C-alpha positions as CSV (number, residue, x, y, z in Angstrom):
1,X,-22.2,24.6,5.3
2,X,-21.1,24.9,1.8
3,X,-17.6,23.8,2.9
4,X,-18.8,20.6,4.4
5,X,-18.7,18.5,1.2
6,X,-15.0,19.3,0.9
7,X,-14.2,18.2,4.5
8,X,-16.6,15.3,4.5
9,X,-16.6,13.8,1.0
10,X,-19.0,11.0,0.1
11,X,-17.4,7.7,-0.9
12,X,-18.7,7.0,-4.5
13,X,-20.8,3.9,-4.8
14,X,-21.0,3.2,-1.1
15,X,-24.3,2.2,0.6
16,X,-25.0,1.5,4.2
17,X,-25.4,-2.2,3.5
18,X,-22.0,-2.3,1.8
19,X,-20.4,-0.5,4.8
20,X,-22.0,-3.0,7.2
21,X,-20.7,-5.9,5.2
22,X,-17.3,-4.4,5.0
23,X,-17.2,-4.1,8.7
24,X,-18.2,-7.7,9.2
25,X,-15.6,-8.8,6.6
26,X,-12.9,-6.9,8.3
27,X,-13.7,-8.6,11.6
28,X,-13.3,-12.0,10.0
29,X,-10.2,-10.9,8.0
30,X,-8.3,-9.6,11.0
31,X,-9.4,-12.7,13.0
32,X,-8.0,-14.9,10.3
33,X,-4.7,-13.0,10.3
34,X,-4.5,-13.4,14.0
35,X,-5.3,-17.2,13.9
36,X,-2.7,-17.7,11.1
37,X,0.0,-16.0,13.3
38,X,-0.9,-18.3,16.1
39,X,0.1,-21.3,14.0
40,X,3.7,-20.0,13.8
41,X,6.1,-20.7,16.7
42,X,7.0,-17.5,18.5
43,X,8.1,-16.2,21.9
44,X,5.6,-16.9,24.6
45,X,5.8,-13.3,25.7
46,X,4.0,-12.3,22.5
47,X,0.3,-12.9,22.5
48,X,-0.1,-12.4,18.7
49,X,2.1,-12.0,15.7
50,X,-0.1,-9.2,14.5
51,X,1.0,-5.7,13.4
52,X,-1.3,-2.7,14.0
53,X,-1.1,-1.3,10.4
54,X,-2.8,-4.5,9.1
55,X,-6.0,-2.9,10.5
56,X,-5.7,-0.1,8.0
57,X,-5.0,-2.6,5.2
58,X,-8.3,-4.3,6.1
59,X,-10.2,-1.1,5.6
60,X,-8.9,-0.9,2.1
61,X,-9.3,-4.6,1.2
62,X,-12.9,-4.8,2.5
63,X,-14.3,-1.3,2.2
64,X,-12.8,-0.3,-1.2
65,X,-11.8,-3.5,-3.0
66,X,-11.7,-1.7,-6.4
67,X,-9.1,0.7,-5.2
68,X,-5.6,0.3,-6.8
69,X,-4.3,0.7,-3.2
70,X,-6.2,-2.4,-2.0
71,X,-5.1,-4.9,-4.7
72,X,-3.1,-8.0,-3.6
73,X,0.3,-6.8,-4.8
74,X,-0.3,-3.4,-3.1
75,X,-1.1,-5.1,0.2
76,X,1.7,-7.7,0.1
77,X,4.4,-5.7,-1.6
78,X,3.6,-2.4,0.0
79,X,3.6,-3.7,3.6
80,X,6.7,-6.0,3.2
81,X,8.8,-3.5,1.2
82,X,7.9,-0.8,3.7
83,X,9.0,-3.0,6.6
84,X,12.3,-3.6,4.9
85,X,12.8,0.1,4.2
86,X,12.0,1.0,7.8
87,X,14.4,-1.6,9.2
88,X,17.2,-0.5,6.8
89,X,16.6,3.2,7.8
90,X,16.7,2.4,11.5
91,X,20.0,0.6,11.1
92,X,21.6,3.4,9.1
93,X,20.2,6.6,10.6
94,X,20.9,7.0,14.4
95,X,18.6,10.0,15.0
96,X,15.1,8.6,15.6
97,X,13.2,11.7,14.4
98,X,15.1,11.9,11.2
99,X,14.9,8.1,10.7
100,X,11.1,8.2,11.1
101,X,10.8,10.8,8.3
102,X,13.2,9.0,6.0
103,X,11.6,5.7,6.5
104,X,8.1,6.9,5.6
105,X,9.2,9.0,2.7
106,X,11.5,6.3,1.4
107,X,8.7,3.7,1.7
108,X,6.5,5.9,-0.4
109,X,9.1,6.3,-3.1
110,X,10.0,2.6,-3.2
111,X,6.3,1.5,-3.2
112,X,5.6,3.9,-6.0
113,X,8.5,2.5,-8.1
114,X,7.4,-1.0,-7.4
115,X,3.7,-0.2,-8.3
116,X,2.5,-1.3,-4.9
117,X,1.6,2.0,-3.2
118,X,-0.3,1.1,0.0
119,X,-1.0,3.7,2.7
120,X,-0.6,1.4,5.6
121,X,2.9,0.7,4.4
122,X,3.9,4.1,5.8
123,X,2.7,3.0,9.2
124,X,4.7,-0.3,8.8
125,X,7.8,1.6,8.0
126,X,7.3,3.8,11.0
127,X,6.7,0.8,13.2
128,X,10.0,-0.6,12.1
129,X,11.8,2.6,13.1
130,X,10.1,3.1,16.4
131,X,10.5,-0.5,17.5
132,X,8.1,-2.7,19.3
133,X,8.4,-5.9,21.3
134,X,7.2,-7.7,18.2
135,X,10.0,-6.3,16.1
136,X,12.5,-7.1,18.8
137,X,11.3,-10.7,19.0
138,X,11.2,-11.3,15.2
139,X,14.4,-9.4,14.3
140,X,15.3,-9.6,10.6
141,X,12.3,-11.7,9.9
142,X,9.9,-8.8,10.6
143,X,9.1,-8.1,6.9
144,X,8.1,-11.7,6.4
145,X,6.9,-12.6,9.8
146,X,4.6,-11.1,10.9
147,X,4.1,-8.5,8.2
148,X,4.1,-10.8,5.2
149,X,2.0,-13.5,7.0
150,X,-0.5,-10.9,8.1
151,X,-0.8,-9.4,4.7
152,X,-1.1,-12.8,2.9
153,X,-3.9,-13.9,5.3
154,X,-5.7,-10.7,4.8
155,X,-5.5,-10.9,1.0
156,X,-6.8,-14.5,1.0
157,X,-9.6,-13.5,3.3
158,X,-10.4,-10.6,1.0
159,X,-10.4,-12.9,-2.1
160,X,-12.7,-15.4,-0.4
161,X,-15.1,-12.8,0.9
162,X,-15.5,-10.8,-2.3
163,X,-16.0,-14.1,-4.2
164,X,-19.1,-14.7,-2.0
165,X,-20.2,-11.1,-1.9
166,X,-20.0,-10.6,-5.7
167,X,-17.2,-8.1,-5.9
168,X,-14.2,-8.7,-8.1
169,X,-11.0,-9.1,-6.1
170,X,-8.4,-8.8,-7.5
171,X,-10.4,-6.1,-9.1
172,X,-11.2,-6.3,-12.8
173,X,-12.5,-3.2,-14.5
174,X,-15.9,-3.5,-16.1
175,X,-16.1,-3.5,-19.9
176,X,-16.8,-0.1,-21.4
177,X,-20.2,0.4,-22.9
178,X,-20.2,1.8,-26.5
179,X,-16.8,3.6,-26.0
180,X,-17.2,7.3,-26.4
181,X,-14.1,8.4,-24.6
182,X,-10.8,6.8,-25.4
183,X,-8.2,5.9,-22.8
184,X,-5.9,8.5,-24.3
185,X,-8.5,11.2,-23.5
186,X,-8.7,10.1,-19.9
187,X,-4.9,10.1,-19.6
188,X,-4.7,13.6,-21.0
189,X,-7.4,14.9,-18.7
190,X,-5.6,13.4,-15.7
191,X,-2.3,14.9,-16.7
192,X,-4.0,18.3,-17.1
193,X,-5.5,18.1,-13.6
194,X,-2.2,17.4,-11.8
195,X,-4.0,15.3,-9.2
196,X,-3.8,11.6,-8.1
197,X,-7.1,9.8,-7.7
198,X,-7.8,6.6,-5.8
199,X,-9.2,4.9,-8.9
200,X,-7.6,2.9,-11.7
201,X,-7.6,4.7,-15.1
202,X,-9.4,1.7,-16.6
203,X,-12.2,2.0,-14.1
204,X,-12.4,5.8,-14.7
205,X,-12.6,5.2,-18.5
206,X,-15.4,2.6,-18.0
207,X,-17.3,4.9,-15.6
208,X,-17.1,7.9,-18.0
209,X,-18.3,5.9,-20.9
210,X,-21.2,4.4,-19.0
211,X,-22.2,7.9,-17.7
212,X,-22.1,9.3,-21.2
213,X,-24.2,6.5,-22.5
214,X,-26.8,7.1,-19.8
215,X,-26.8,10.8,-20.5
216,X,-27.4,10.2,-24.2
217,X,-30.2,7.8,-23.5
218,X,-31.9,10.3,-21.1
219,X,-31.9,13.2,-23.6
220,X,-33.2,11.2,-26.5
C-alpha cells in the first residue's frame, strides 16, 4: 500500500468540483472545435475535420490550465509543428516503424526548441506518419486544417471558459507574498534535482513563498 501514492499521484490543487467543471468544459470545447470544422468546405466522405489528439489537448486546457503544457502557444505551436514534423518524416523515411519513432522524437525536440512542448503533439506527429482518411483528404494542409483549426477553436474555448470560471488563461503566475525565496534559489534547486516538473518556475516560486509565509504565521 505504501507504493500506491507513487503509482496514483494526487493532482495538486484539484477538487471534485473542479474536475466536474473541467469535464463539462471539455465537452463544450470539443463540440466547438467540431462545429468550427464543419464551417470549412471538405470532402463529403469526411464527417468531421477533427483529429483525435485534440481530445488530449482538451484535458490539458480545461483540467490543468496553469500547466506550461496547456498554454495557447503550446497547444497551437505544439500541435501544428508536430503535424509538420510528422508529414516531413513520412515523406523522407520509407520504413513506417522507423518513421514513427523519428516523428515523435523529432516532434519533442522541435517543440522543446520552440518552447511549445505539448504532449498531444506526439500523437499528432504519429497520426501524420500512420496516415488517416483525414490526412489523405487534406494533404499538405493537414498542419493548418484540421490541426491548426482544431487547436485554435480549443484555445478560444479555453480562454472563454476560464474567464467565466475565474481561472487565468493564458495563465498568469500569482504575485509572491513577502518573498523569502528568490527565483535563483528555485532555479538552483531544480537544477540539482535533475527533473522536469509540469509547473512554471514562476508558479513554483510563488507557491514556495506562500507556503513559507503560512508556516511562519503558524509557528508564531
